[in-house]
VMD Tcl script that draws the C-alpha trace (Angstrom):
set ca {
  {14.18 -16.59 -29.52}
  {12.02 -14.70 -26.88}
  {13.20 -12.97 -23.53}
  {11.16 -12.65 -20.81}
  {11.89 -10.78 -17.54}
  {10.73 -12.05 -14.40}
  {10.52 -12.43 -10.68}
  {13.00 -15.06 -9.24}
  {11.65 -18.39 -8.67}
  {12.90 -20.85 -6.40}
  {15.61 -22.93 -7.99}
  {16.72 -20.17 -9.88}
  {19.38 -19.37 -7.36}
  {22.22 -21.59 -8.72}
  {21.93 -19.49 -12.27}
  {22.01 -16.19 -10.69}
  {25.15 -17.23 -8.93}
  {26.72 -18.33 -11.77}
  {25.76 -15.42 -14.04}
  {26.78 -12.61 -11.40}
  {29.94 -14.79 -10.43}
  {30.94 -14.62 -14.23}
  {29.65 -11.17 -15.46}
  {31.88 -9.68 -12.85}
  {34.95 -12.01 -13.16}
  {38.37 -10.07 -13.87}
  {36.50 -6.17 -13.97}
  {38.56 -3.37 -12.63}
  {35.19 -2.57 -10.89}
  {34.43 -5.76 -9.16}
  {34.82 -6.24 -5.38}
  {34.25 -10.00 -6.09}
  {31.78 -11.21 -4.07}
  {29.02 -9.31 -5.82}
  {27.15 -13.18 -6.47}
  {28.23 -13.39 -2.59}
  {26.07 -10.04 -1.69}
  {22.87 -11.85 -3.94}
  {23.20 -14.32 -0.89}
  {23.93 -12.52 1.75}
  {20.54 -10.02 0.53}
  {18.35 -12.89 -0.12}
  {19.25 -14.77 3.64}
  {18.45 -12.00 4.79}
  {15.20 -10.89 3.26}
  {16.66 -8.34 1.75}
  {16.29 -8.72 -1.87}
  {12.72 -7.00 -2.20}
  {13.20 -7.08 -6.18}
  {15.45 -9.80 -8.17}
  {14.11 -10.59 -11.83}
  {15.81 -13.06 -13.93}
  {15.99 -12.82 -17.82}
  {15.09 -16.24 -19.84}
  {16.57 -16.62 -22.53}
  {13.24 -18.69 -24.11}
  {9.25 -18.23 -23.78}
  {8.81 -22.16 -23.57}
  {10.92 -22.22 -20.56}
  {9.36 -19.82 -18.19}
  {7.33 -22.48 -16.55}
  {9.92 -25.43 -16.99}
  {11.98 -27.00 -14.03}
  {14.80 -24.83 -12.91}
  {17.57 -27.61 -14.12}
  {15.72 -26.43 -17.69}
  {15.67 -23.19 -17.71}
  {18.11 -20.67 -19.37}
  {18.89 -17.78 -17.05}
  {20.81 -15.38 -18.83}
  {20.64 -12.36 -16.71}
  {19.64 -11.09 -13.31}
  {19.49 -7.63 -10.97}
  {18.52 -7.15 -7.71}
  {16.79 -4.86 -5.57}
  {17.06 -3.79 -1.81}
  {15.82 -0.88 0.49}
  {17.75 1.69 0.99}
  {17.58 4.16 3.91}
  {18.03 8.29 3.75}
  {18.82 10.17 6.71}
  {16.02 12.50 6.30}
  {13.77 9.85 7.29}
  {11.70 9.93 3.55}
  {10.65 6.48 2.22}
  {10.94 3.93 0.25}
  {14.15 4.30 -1.45}
  {15.87 1.49 -2.85}
  {19.10 0.86 -4.35}
  {20.03 -2.14 -7.33}
  {23.21 -3.78 -8.10}
  {24.32 -5.75 -8.90}
  {22.60 -6.38 -12.38}
  {24.58 -8.93 -14.25}
  {24.38 -10.63 -17.75}
  {25.91 -14.32 -18.91}
  {29.19 -12.79 -20.19}
  {28.40 -14.38 -23.79}
  {24.76 -12.46 -23.88}
  {26.07 -9.21 -23.15}
  {25.78 -6.17 -24.84}
  {22.74 -7.48 -26.28}
  {20.35 -5.06 -24.19}
  {19.63 -7.29 -21.44}
  {21.13 -5.82 -18.86}
  {18.77 -2.69 -19.91}
  {15.44 -4.58 -20.25}
  {16.14 -6.08 -16.60}
  {17.23 -2.44 -15.23}
  {14.12 -0.93 -16.92}
  {11.57 -3.41 -15.57}
  {13.61 -3.50 -12.05}
  {12.30 0.48 -12.13}
  {9.27 0.34 -13.75}
  {7.91 -1.82 -10.93}
  {9.30 -0.12 -8.44}
  {7.95 2.87 -9.28}
  {4.76 1.16 -9.20}
  {5.20 0.76 -5.33}
  {5.99 4.17 -4.55}
  {9.71 4.41 -4.69}
  {11.14 8.30 -4.54}
  {13.78 6.81 -5.79}
  {16.72 4.69 -6.70}
  {19.89 4.51 -5.49}
  {23.46 2.90 -7.01}
  {26.93 2.83 -6.98}
  {27.98 2.51 -10.71}
  {29.63 3.34 -13.88}
  {27.98 6.98 -14.67}
  {28.26 6.74 -18.27}
  {26.69 3.56 -18.40}
  {23.47 4.35 -15.93}
  {23.06 7.89 -17.05}
  {20.97 6.25 -20.31}
  {18.20 5.23 -16.84}
  {18.11 8.37 -15.87}
  {20.91 8.11 -12.78}
  {23.00 11.54 -11.75}
  {26.18 11.26 -9.83}
  {25.14 12.74 -6.63}
  {28.10 12.92 -4.05}
  {26.44 14.82 -1.92}
  {24.33 12.45 -1.08}
  {26.47 9.30 -1.24}
  {27.25 7.12 1.88}
  {31.21 7.84 3.63}
  {31.80 4.10 2.29}
  {30.95 4.56 -1.20}
  {33.02 6.56 -3.85}
  {31.80 9.58 -4.20}
  {32.21 9.66 -7.40}
  {30.24 6.92 -8.75}
  {27.29 7.31 -6.43}
  {24.18 8.11 -8.53}
  {20.38 9.00 -7.46}
  {17.44 8.35 -9.50}
  {14.50 10.25 -8.71}
  {11.42 8.64 -9.34}
  {8.95 11.09 -7.52}
  {8.99 14.95 -6.69}
  {10.29 14.16 -3.59}
  {14.50 15.56 -3.21}
  {16.65 14.00 -0.55}
  {17.98 16.10 2.23}
  {19.83 13.52 3.79}
  {22.90 11.01 3.13}
  {21.64 7.23 1.76}
  {22.37 4.04 2.77}
  {22.72 0.74 1.34}
  {21.36 -2.49 3.26}
  {24.34 -3.72 5.62}
  {24.46 -6.99 3.52}
  {26.52 -4.84 1.12}
  {29.32 -4.04 3.49}
  {29.47 -7.36 5.41}
}
mol new
graphics top color blue
foreach p $ca { graphics top sphere $p radius 0.5 }
foreach p [lrange $ca 0 end-1] q [lrange $ca 1 end] { graphics top cylinder $p $q radius 0.2 }
display resetview
């Protein structure tokens, strides 16, 4: 089957919620509200890029009920106290459990990073497993970590020659 990465469309919300909930269920690092975070970002117009992986090319333009969405990634604006912009944050990234370890998450991440770089992004931040995200060029960056994030998991990927000097903050929806 062909995997298509496209922007979220009206009607994808329920599939995104379920995929995110299922992907994080029972994980020791999960907060249990990752699926709600995506809805909060969307509701607050903070979801600046929302990509889904659709399982079959023939389903791209099908009605939402007929689509097989198997993955999702959310991007929002990040703020740096040095005033430089634009910076982005991504997360969560989710793949339905039956399709994990097939490279779907990597395709979503790569497409998202390519898109925000084309928008002039200075870089991207996330909190996550350094062993996984280092393959995408992210590096643990505790000096830039918000006080309420675990510094050992806070990561940064530069997409320009601008090096930040301040502290980063995720959108307030991350902390509600």
